[in-house]
C-alpha positions in Angstrom: 0.0 0.0 0.0 2.9 2.3 0.8 4.4 1.7 -2.6 1.0 2.3 -4.2 0.5 5.6 -2.3 4.0 6.8 -3.3 3.4 6.0 -7.0 0.1 7.9 -6.9 1.7 11.0 -5.4 4.4 10.8 -8.1 1.7 10.6 -10.8 -0.1 13.6 -9.4 3.1 15.6 -9.3 3.9 14.7 -13.0 0.3 15.7 -13.9 0.7 19.0 -12.1 4.0 19.7 -13.9 2.3 18.9 -17.2 -0.4 21.4 -16.5 2.1 24.1 -15.6 3.9 23.4 -18.9 0.6 23.4 -21.0 -0.7 26.8 -19.7 1.1 29.9 -20.9 0.3 33.6 -20.6 -0.5 35.0 -24.0 2.3 36.6 -26.0 0.7 38.7 -28.7 2.1 41.6 -30.7 0.8 43.6 -33.7 2.6 46.1 -35.9 2.0 47.8 -39.2 3.9 46.7 -42.2 6.5 49.2 -43.4 5.3 48.6 -46.9 1.9 50.2 -46.3 0.8 53.2 -48.3 -2.3 54.1 -46.3 -4.5 55.2 -49.1 -8.2 54.6 -49.4 -8.9 51.5 -51.6 -5.5 50.0 -50.9 -4.8 47.2 -48.4 -3.2 47.9 -45.1 -1.2 45.0 -43.8 -0.8 44.1 -40.1 2.0 41.8 -38.9 1.5 39.4 -35.9 3.9 37.9 -33.4 3.4 35.7 -30.4 1.2 32.7 -29.6 -2.5 33.9 -30.0 -4.8 30.9 -30.7 -7.7 33.2 -31.7 -7.7 36.8 -33.1 -10.7 39.1 -33.5 -10.4 42.2 -35.6 -12.2 45.6 -35.2 -11.6 47.9 -38.1 -12.5 51.1 -36.2 -15.1 51.9 -38.8 -18.7 52.8 -37.9 -20.3 49.7 -36.5 -17.0 48.0 -35.9 -15.4 49.9 -33.0 -14.0 47.9 -30.0 -15.1 50.5 -27.5 -18.7 50.0 -28.5 -18.7 46.2 -28.4 -21.1 46.2 -25.4 -23.1 49.3 -26.3 -26.9 48.7 -26.7 -28.0 52.3 -26.7 -26.6 55.7 -27.3 -27.1 58.8 -25.1 -30.3 60.6 -25.9 -28.3 63.7 -26.8 -26.5 61.7 -29.5 -29.7 61.2 -31.4 -29.6 63.7 -34.3 -33.0 63.0 -35.7 -35.9 60.6 -35.7 -38.3 60.6 -38.7 -41.5 58.6 -39.0 -42.5 57.6 -42.5 -46.0 56.2 -43.2 -46.9 55.1 -46.7 -50.5 54.1 -47.7 -52.0 52.7 -50.9 -55.7 52.5 -50.6 -56.9 49.5 -52.6 -60.7 50.3 -52.8 -63.3 52.4 -51.1 -63.2 55.7 -49.4 -60.1 56.9 -47.4 -60.7 55.9 -43.7 -57.3 56.0 -42.0 -56.0 58.3 -39.2 -52.8 58.1 -37.2 -51.4 59.4 -34.0 -48.1 59.5 -32.1 -47.1 59.8 -28.4 -44.4 59.0 -25.9 -46.9 58.5 -23.0 -48.6 55.1 -23.7 -47.8 51.8 -22.1 -48.8 49.7 -25.1 -51.1 46.7 -25.6 -50.7 43.3 -24.1 -51.8 41.4 -27.3 -53.0 38.6 -25.0 -55.6 40.2 -22.7 -58.6 41.5 -24.7 -60.4 43.2 -21.8 -57.2 45.1 -20.8 -56.4 46.2 -24.3 -60.0 47.2 -25.0 -59.9 49.3 -21.9 -56.5 50.8 -22.8 -57.7 51.9 -26.2 -61.1 53.1 -25.0 -59.3 55.2 -22.3 -57.3 57.1 -25.0 -60.5 58.4 -26.7 -62.1 61.7 -26.0 -65.7 62.6 -26.7 -64.5 63.9 -30.1 -63.0 60.6 -30.9 -59.5 62.0 -31.0 -56.8 60.6 -28.8 -56.2 62.1 -25.4 -52.5 62.9 -25.0 -51.6 62.0 -28.6 -50.6 64.1 -31.6 -52.6 63.6 -34.7 -50.8 63.2 -38.0 -51.8 65.2 -41.1 -52.0 61.8 -42.9 -51.9 61.5 -46.7 -54.6 59.0 -47.6 -54.7 58.6 -51.4 -58.0 58.8 -53.3 -56.8 56.5 -56.1 -55.7 52.9 -55.5 -52.8 53.3 -58.0 -51.0 55.8 -55.9 -48.7 55.6 -52.8 -49.1 58.5 -50.4 -46.3 59.4 -48.0 -46.5 61.1 -44.7 -43.4 62.1 -42.8 -43.1 63.5 -39.3 -40.2 64.5 -37.0 -40.6 62.5 -33.9 -37.2 63.3 -32.2 -39.0 64.7 -29.2 -40.8 61.4 -28.7 -37.7 59.2 -29.0 -37.6 58.1 -25.4 -40.8 56.1 -25.6 -42.2 56.3 -29.2 -45.6 54.8 -30.0 -47.7 55.0 -33.2 -51.4 54.2 -33.4 -53.3 53.9 -36.7 -57.1 53.9 -36.7 -58.7 51.9 -39.6 -62.4 52.9 -39.5 -64.5 52.8 -42.7 -67.7 53.6 -40.7 -70.2 52.1 -43.1 -71.2 48.8 -44.6 -73.2 50.6 -47.4 -70.1 51.0 -49.5 -66.8 49.1 -49.9 -64.7 49.2 -46.7 -61.3 50.3 -47.8 -58.4 47.9 -47.9 -54.8 49.2 -47.6 -51.3 48.3 -48.5 -49.1 49.9 -45.8 -45.4 50.6 -45.1 -44.3 52.1 -41.8 -40.8 53.0 -40.8 -38.7 55.1 -38.4 -35.4 56.5 -39.6 -33.0 57.3 -36.7 -29.7 59.2 -37.1 -27.1 59.0 -34.4 -23.9 61.0 -33.9 -20.9 58.9 -35.0 -23.1 55.9 -35.9 -24.7 54.5 -39.0 -28.4 55.5 -39.5 -30.9 52.9 -38.3 -34.2 52.1 -39.9 -37.0 50.3 -38.0 -39.6 48.7 -40.3 -43.1 47.6 -39.5 -42.0 44.3 -37.9 -39.3 46.0 -35.8 -42.0 48.4 -34.5 -43.9 45.3 -33.3 -47.3 46.4 -34.5 -50.4 44.9 -32.9 -53.8 44.9 -34.6 -56.9 45.1 -32.4 -60.6 45.2 -33.3 -63.0 47.4 -31.3 -66.0 45.6 -32.9 -68.2 43.7 -30.5 -68.8 41.2 -33.4 -65.1 40.1 -32.9 -65.3 39.7 -29.1 -63.1 36.7 -28.3 -61.0 37.2 -31.4 -60.2 40.9 -31.4 -56.5 40.5 -32.4 -56.6 40.9 -36.2 -53.0 39.9 -37.2 -53.2 36.7 -39.3 -51.0 34.7 -41.7 -54.0 34.0 -43.9 -54.7 36.1 -47.0 -57.9 37.7 -48.1 -59.6 37.5 -44.7 -61.9 40.6 -44.3 -61.1 42.9 -41.4 -57.6 41.5 -40.8 -53.9 42.5 -40.9 -51.3 40.4 -42.6 -47.5 40.9 -43.0 -46.3 40.4 -46.6 -42.6 39.8 -46.0 -41.7 42.9 -48.1 -39.4 45.6 -46.8 -38.6 49.1 -48.0 -40.7 51.9 -49.5 -43.5 51.8 -52.0 -44.1 48.2 -51.3 -46.6 46.7 -48.9 -45.0 45.6 -45.6 -48.4 44.7 -44.3 -51.9 44.5 -45.8 -55.2 45.5 -44.2 -58.0 43.6 -45.9 -61.3 45.4 -46.1 -64.6 44.2 -47.5 -67.0 44.8 -50.4 -70.3 46.5 -49.7 -72.3 44.3 -47.4 -74.5 41.8 -49.2 -76.6 39.4 -47.0 -76.3 36.8 -49.7 -72.5 36.9 -49.7 -70.9 35.6 -46.6 -67.5 37.0 -47.7 -68.8 40.6 -47.0 -68.7 42.0 -43.5 -72.0 42.8 -41.7 -70.3 45.4 -39.6 -68.1 48.5 -40.2 -64.5 47.8 -39.4 -63.2 49.7 -36.3 -59.6 48.5 -35.8 -56.4 49.9 -34.3 -52.8 49.1 -35.3 -50.6 50.1 -32.4 -46.8 49.8 -32.2 -45.0 48.6 -29.1 -43.7 51.7 -27.2 -39.9 51.8 -27.4 -36.9 54.0 -26.9 -35.4 54.9 -30.3 -31.8 55.2 -29.0 -31.3 51.4 -29.0 -28.4 50.2 -31.2 -26.8 46.9 -32.0 -23.4 46.4 -30.3 -20.5 46.8 -32.6 -19.0 43.6 -34.0 -15.5 42.4 -34.7 -14.5 39.8 -37.3 -12.8 36.5 -36.3 -9.7 36.3 -38.5 -7.9 33.4 -36.8 -8.9 30.2 -35.0 -6.8 27.6 -33.2 -6.5 25.4 -36.3 -5.0 28.2 -38.5 -1.7 29.9 -38.7 -1.7 33.6 -39.3 1.4 35.8 -39.6 -0.3 38.8 -41.1 -3.6 40.3 -42.1 -4.6 42.8 -44.8 -7.6 45.1 -44.7 -8.8 47.8 -47.1 -10.4 51.0 -45.9 -12.7 52.5 -48.6 -12.9 56.0 -47.0 -10.2 58.4 -45.9 -10.1 59.0 -42.1 -8.4 58.2 -38.9 -9.3 54.8 -37.4 -8.6 53.1 -34.1 -7.9 49.5 -35.2 -8.1 46.9 -32.5 -7.0 43.2 -32.4 -8.0 40.9 -29.6 -5.8 37.9 -29.2 -6.8 35.0 -27.0 -5.0 31.8 -25.9 -5.8 29.1 -23.5 -7.0 25.6 -22.7 -9.0 23.8 -20.1 -6.7 25.1 -17.4 -7.1 28.8 -18.1 -7.3 31.6 -20.7 -5.6 34.9 -21.2 -6.2 37.7 -23.7 -4.4 40.8 -25.0 -5.9 43.8 -26.7 -3.8 45.7 -29.1 -4.8 49.1 -30.6 -3.2 51.0 -33.4 -4.2 54.3 -34.9 -4.3 54.3 -38.7 -4.7 57.4 -40.8 -6.0 56.7 -44.3 -5.7 59.4 -47.0 -7.5 59.9 -50.3 -5.8 58.3 -53.4 -3.4 60.6 -55.3 -5.0 62.5 -58.2 -5.1 60.4 -61.3 -5.0 57.1 -59.5 
């Protein structure tokens, strides 16, 4: 037993020594190649030294800055502008859409009909305008061949923006108007790429005020050509339908595809702060299985960039990283090039 115990201690000692030999603190260096010209459109080469198993590259360009790798929102004062863009194409019938904006609404649940009915009812005044909301001067086209665009500066509402659209034909004696709709918010930040939120990103919820739909008031559907409903099309961009509001022909008791009630529906966005951004991303340029002595990157625009490389090495015992930053100034190409 004594011999066995001694052998076991020896084996543990050898294993511990092996572990010490396997783990190494990272040794990682980056320098610029002396052959670089630093002109826009020409590759800049970076030379590596050391033992990094993995390398991630941040170019320093907008959207790829190491300092913003964990940023999920910008300071409100860094918002330069927020613009709402509503585009309508009325497919039939008489214009019947109105729209409102606010920063003082808690939103709809999309699951509790009674709560959402009360929330919308509580916004209405006796004049059927919205209490605490700003009404848009909405362009609603007379012809179904035209797209009508409405824009509004909503920068002052950027801390908790919400849009409400009221689809309300009012009568079954004529065709109840269907719509092709595109809604977007364009946000410009200081030192950041502009951001566009389309209809899906605004998380629109459709809700019917009609008692005839009690128990099924949420009108968003994946089925096409269902009267009184809202359906996303999969399109994005402008002058295309991001979602469709399906109306109804004039009510005909002999035609069960016409609605016996006048549509009274709301399409309400989820209230949100518009200063949210996607964290900046780096590019993985080396993994454990690869050997990389240099890396070339081309800057398309002149400017001064803080380029960052994050080198990482390690194993099951431990891991260490090193962050290397270089300032690179890129100039415009020489005349005639």
